[in-house]
Structure formats: structure tokens, C-alpha cells
C-alpha positions as CSV (number, residue, x, y, z in Angstrom):
1,M,70.4,9.8,-8.2
2,D,71.8,10.5,-11.6
3,L,75.4,9.3,-11.2
4,A,76.5,10.6,-14.6
5,T,76.0,14.2,-13.5
6,L,77.8,13.7,-10.2
7,I,80.6,11.7,-11.8
8,G,81.0,14.3,-14.6
9,L,81.1,17.2,-12.2
10,L,83.6,15.6,-9.9
11,A,85.8,14.4,-12.8
12,A,85.9,17.8,-14.5
13,L,86.8,19.6,-11.2
14,G,89.1,16.7,-10.2
15,V,91.2,17.0,-13.4
16,I,91.5,20.8,-13.0
17,V,92.5,20.5,-9.3
18,G,94.8,17.7,-10.0
19,A,96.6,19.6,-12.7
20,I,97.0,22.6,-10.3
21,A,98.2,20.4,-7.5
22,T,100.9,18.7,-9.6
23,G,102.2,21.9,-10.9
24,G,103.1,23.6,-7.7
25,D,101.6,25.4,-4.7
26,F,97.8,25.2,-4.8
27,M,97.5,28.5,-2.9
28,L,98.9,30.4,-5.9
29,F,95.5,29.8,-7.5
30,I,93.5,31.3,-4.7
31,N,92.9,35.0,-5.1
32,V,90.1,36.7,-3.2
33,P,89.7,39.8,-5.5
34,S,89.5,37.5,-8.5
35,L,86.8,35.4,-6.8
36,L,84.8,38.5,-5.8
37,I,84.9,39.9,-9.3
38,V,83.8,36.7,-11.0
39,I,81.4,35.3,-8.5
40,G,80.0,38.5,-7.2
41,G,79.8,40.1,-10.7
42,T,78.2,37.1,-12.2
43,I,75.5,36.8,-9.5
44,G,74.8,40.5,-9.6
45,S,74.4,40.5,-13.4
46,V,72.1,37.4,-13.3
47,L,70.0,39.1,-10.6
48,M,69.5,42.0,-13.0
49,K,68.1,39.7,-15.6
50,F,65.8,37.6,-13.4
51,P,63.6,38.1,-10.2
52,L,65.2,37.1,-6.9
53,G,62.7,34.2,-6.4
54,T,63.3,32.9,-9.9
55,F,67.0,33.0,-9.4
56,F,66.9,30.9,-6.1
57,G,64.2,28.6,-7.6
58,A,66.6,27.7,-10.4
59,F,68.8,25.9,-7.9
60,K,65.9,23.8,-6.8
61,V,65.3,22.9,-10.5
62,A,69.0,22.1,-10.8
63,M,68.6,19.3,-8.3
64,K,66.8,17.4,-11.1
65,A,70.2,17.0,-12.8
66,F,71.5,15.2,-9.7
67,L,68.6,13.5,-8.0
68,H,65.8,13.0,-10.5
69,K,65.6,9.7,-12.4
70,S,63.0,9.6,-15.1
71,E,60.8,6.6,-15.6
72,S,61.4,4.8,-18.8
73,P,58.8,5.3,-21.5
74,E,58.5,1.5,-21.8
75,K,57.4,1.3,-18.2
76,I,54.9,4.1,-18.6
77,I,53.4,2.4,-21.7
78,E,53.2,-0.9,-19.8
79,E,51.4,0.7,-16.9
80,G,49.1,2.7,-19.2
81,L,48.0,-0.5,-21.1
82,Q,47.2,-2.2,-17.8
83,L,45.0,0.7,-16.8
84,A,43.4,0.7,-20.3
85,N,42.6,-3.1,-20.0
86,T,41.1,-2.5,-16.5
87,A,38.9,0.4,-17.8
88,R,37.8,-1.6,-20.8
89,K,36.8,-4.6,-18.8
90,N,35.4,-3.0,-15.6
91,G,34.7,0.7,-16.5
92,L,36.4,3.9,-15.6
93,L,35.3,3.8,-12.0
94,A,37.4,0.6,-11.5
95,L,40.5,2.8,-11.9
96,E,39.8,4.5,-8.6
97,S,41.0,1.5,-6.7
98,V,44.2,1.0,-8.8
99,E,47.5,2.1,-7.1
100,V,49.4,4.6,-9.4
101,A,52.8,5.8,-8.4
102,N,53.3,8.4,-11.1
103,E,51.8,11.7,-9.8
104,F,50.9,13.0,-13.3
105,L,49.3,9.7,-14.3
106,K,47.4,9.6,-11.0
107,K,46.1,13.1,-11.6
108,G,44.9,12.2,-15.1
109,I,43.2,9.0,-13.8
110,Q,41.5,11.0,-11.0
111,L,40.1,13.5,-13.5
112,C,38.7,10.6,-15.6
113,V,37.2,8.9,-12.6
114,D,35.6,12.2,-11.6
115,G,33.7,12.2,-14.9
116,H,35.2,15.2,-16.5
117,D,34.9,15.8,-20.2
118,P,37.8,14.5,-22.3
119,D,38.5,18.0,-23.7
120,F,38.7,19.4,-20.2
121,V,41.0,16.6,-19.0
122,R,43.3,17.1,-22.0
123,R,43.3,20.9,-21.4
124,M,44.2,20.4,-17.7
125,L,47.0,18.0,-18.4
126,N,48.4,20.1,-21.2
127,K,48.4,23.1,-18.8
128,D,50.4,21.0,-16.3
129,I,52.9,20.0,-19.0
130,N,53.4,23.6,-20.2
131,Q,53.9,24.9,-16.7
132,A,56.5,22.2,-16.0
133,I,58.4,23.0,-19.3
134,E,58.3,26.7,-18.5
135,R,59.9,26.1,-15.1
136,H,62.6,24.0,-16.6
137,D,63.2,26.5,-19.4
138,T,63.6,29.3,-16.8
139,G,66.1,27.2,-14.8
140,Q,68.1,26.5,-18.0
141,S,68.1,30.2,-18.9
142,I,69.6,31.1,-15.6
143,F,72.4,28.6,-15.8
144,K,73.1,29.6,-19.4
145,S,73.3,33.2,-18.3
146,I,75.8,32.2,-15.6
147,G,77.8,30.4,-18.3
148,D,77.7,33.4,-20.5
149,L,78.5,36.0,-17.8
150,A,81.2,34.2,-15.8
151,P,83.8,34.4,-18.6
152,A,82.8,38.0,-19.3
153,M,83.4,38.9,-15.7
154,G,86.7,37.0,-15.9
155,M,87.6,39.2,-18.9
156,I,86.6,42.3,-16.9
157,G,88.9,41.1,-14.0
158,T,91.7,40.6,-16.5
159,L,91.4,44.1,-17.7
160,I,91.3,45.4,-14.2
161,G,94.5,43.4,-13.4
162,L,96.2,44.7,-16.5
163,V,95.4,48.3,-15.7
164,Q,96.8,47.8,-12.2
165,M,99.9,46.1,-13.5
166,L,100.6,48.8,-16.1
167,S,100.1,51.6,-13.6
168,A,102.6,50.0,-11.2
169,M,105.4,49.2,-13.6
170,D,107.8,51.2,-11.5
171,D,107.0,49.1,-8.4
172,P,108.0,45.4,-9.0
173,K,106.2,44.3,-5.8
174,A,102.8,45.5,-7.2
175,I,103.1,43.7,-10.5
176,G,102.7,40.2,-9.1
177,P,99.3,40.7,-7.4
178,A,98.0,42.6,-10.3
179,M,99.1,39.9,-12.7
180,A,97.4,37.3,-10.5
181,V,94.1,39.2,-10.7
182,A,94.5,39.5,-14.5
183,L,95.1,35.8,-15.0
184,L,93.0,34.1,-12.3
185,T,89.7,35.9,-13.1
186,T,89.8,34.5,-16.6
187,L,90.5,31.0,-15.2
188,Y,87.7,31.3,-12.6
189,G,85.2,32.5,-15.2
190,A,86.1,29.7,-17.6
191,V,85.9,27.0,-14.9
192,I,82.5,28.2,-13.7
193,A,81.1,28.3,-17.2
194,N,82.5,25.2,-18.7
195,A,82.8,22.8,-15.8
196,F,79.5,23.7,-14.1
197,A,76.9,26.1,-15.5
198,L,76.7,25.2,-19.2
199,P,76.9,21.4,-18.7
200,L,74.2,21.7,-16.0
201,A,72.0,23.8,-18.4
202,D,72.3,21.1,-21.0
203,K,71.5,18.3,-18.5
204,L,68.4,20.2,-17.5
205,A,67.4,20.5,-21.1
206,Y,67.8,16.8,-21.5
207,R,65.7,16.1,-18.3
208,S,63.0,18.5,-19.7
209,S,62.9,16.6,-22.9
210,E,62.5,13.3,-21.1
211,E,59.7,14.7,-18.9
212,R,57.9,16.1,-22.0
213,V,57.9,12.7,-23.7
214,N,56.8,10.9,-20.6
215,K,53.9,13.3,-19.9
216,S,52.9,13.3,-23.5
217,L,52.7,9.5,-23.3
218,I,50.5,9.8,-20.2
219,L,48.3,12.4,-21.9
220,E,47.8,10.0,-24.8
221,T,47.1,7.1,-22.4
222,I,44.4,9.1,-20.6
223,S,42.8,10.3,-23.8
224,G,42.8,6.7,-25.2
225,I,41.2,5.3,-22.0
226,Q,38.5,8.0,-22.1
227,E,37.8,7.3,-25.8
228,G,37.6,3.6,-25.1
229,L,40.4,2.7,-27.5
230,N,41.2,-0.9,-27.9
231,P,44.4,-1.5,-25.8
232,R,46.2,-3.0,-28.9
233,V,45.4,0.2,-30.9
234,L,46.5,2.3,-27.9
235,E,49.7,0.3,-27.6
236,T,50.6,1.0,-31.3
237,L,49.8,4.7,-30.8
238,L,52.0,5.0,-27.6
239,K,55.0,3.2,-29.1
240,T,55.2,5.9,-31.8
241,Y,56.8,8.0,-29.0
242,L,59.7,5.6,-28.6
243,P,62.9,6.1,-30.6
244,G,63.1,4.0,-33.7
245,S,65.5,1.4,-32.3
246,K,63.5,0.9,-29.2
247,R,60.2,0.8,-31.2
248,D,61.6,-1.9,-33.5
249,K,62.7,-3.9,-30.4
250,E,59.4,-3.6,-28.8
251,M,57.6,-4.6,-31.9
252,A,59.9,-7.6,-32.4
253,Q,59.2,-8.8,-28.8
254,A,55.5,-8.3,-29.3
255,G,55.6,-10.3,-32.5
256,G,57.6,-13.1,-30.7
């Protein structure tokens, strides 16, 4: 589980709820018409932009922000080099008996063992990478749309509340509920966008970037194994995917 996402969400909502609770009656901030305008309007507008299945699928993708923990590139490089050494010493068929936990790496090794052409293997793995990135991009787009539309629906609710308030200036009892709709819809829209949807979209983008790097490392590993690259040469190639600071540290440890 990614504790940073969970802690961040709880902290953001906790600060907001705490500020409300210390300022008076919490029920003052609960307004059903405002919730219907913001939540219902946002969901309806998003459904106009995306198919129903894609919309619900985005919440499955969103679980990556909470539950998915990416393997470190260093661990993938280490495992890839072990596989390369095994293939160099005992041949590609020896990889069939090696236990591989990473599903994408396992798929690539199986394609190698089955004797497929290197171009075909690279094409298959690239297709897998592109499909995964496309799914992530769609999930990000949906949450970005929620982040854009929720404040807009809040503004619509504010305008509705102002119209109701101005039309009932001669009735003091009607001004309060209309003002509540006017103010709370803006609040709800801002909270949904800035404490949930937009941060979640950014975390999914980060996860997507991590997965792209890891799968690219695996793709290079598989290609290097099929080409029969010297493991030392392959190690140098794979470490170019690491950030500069990590690369220097790895090189220093190798030199030591």
C-alpha cells in the first residue's frame, strides 16, 4: 500500500473537517441540494465525455494510487542481470526453470524461451507497454475532468443560490437556505477538485511514469538477453535509465 496517498488524503480532509468542527455546528455545512448539484452534475458531465465502462474502469485504475507499490528499478536491473548471466552460461532454454515474480518480465522470458524472433518479442512487449500507458492516461483524464468540472458545478450552484436569494428578498426566511446553496456548492466543488480528484490524477501520472520506466528496463533486458549481450555491457545500458544521483551511486558501488 502507498501510505503517502492515504495519509495525504486523510490529512487534507482532516484539516478541512477539523476547521469546520472547531468553528461551530458541523451540520451547517451539510446541504443536500448543494451536494446534488455538485456530485450529480459532475458525474453527469463526466459521463457525457467518456463511455460508462471507461468511467467505472477509472476507479479500478485509481486503486493503483493507494494499493500499488512499484518495484525499484535497481531490483529489476539486478534480476535482469541474473537472468542474462544464466542465459549466457546455459542458453535461453535454461530460463524456463527460473522463477520470475514480475509478470511483464515473465511474459518476455517466455517469449524468448518459445523461440520467437527478437523483433516480434520487442513488438509484443511494446504493445503491452502502450496499452498499459493508454489505460493509465484514460484514468488520469477522467479524474482531471472531475477536477475541472466539480468547481464549475459549484459555480453553477452558487448562481442558482444567488438567483433564489435575490428573488426572495421580501421573505427573510428564504434567504438563509438560498445563501447556503450559493456558498456550499462552491465549497463542495473546491474540496472534490483540490483534495481528491486533481491530486489523484497527478499520483496516477507518477505511477504511470514509474511503470513506463520499469517496463522499458525489462524490454531492454529481454532484448539484451536475446542479442547475447555481455552482462557487463547490459548492466551499463540498463543503468542509463536510472536518475543521475542513483546512477552515480550504483557506479560507485560497482567500482568499490
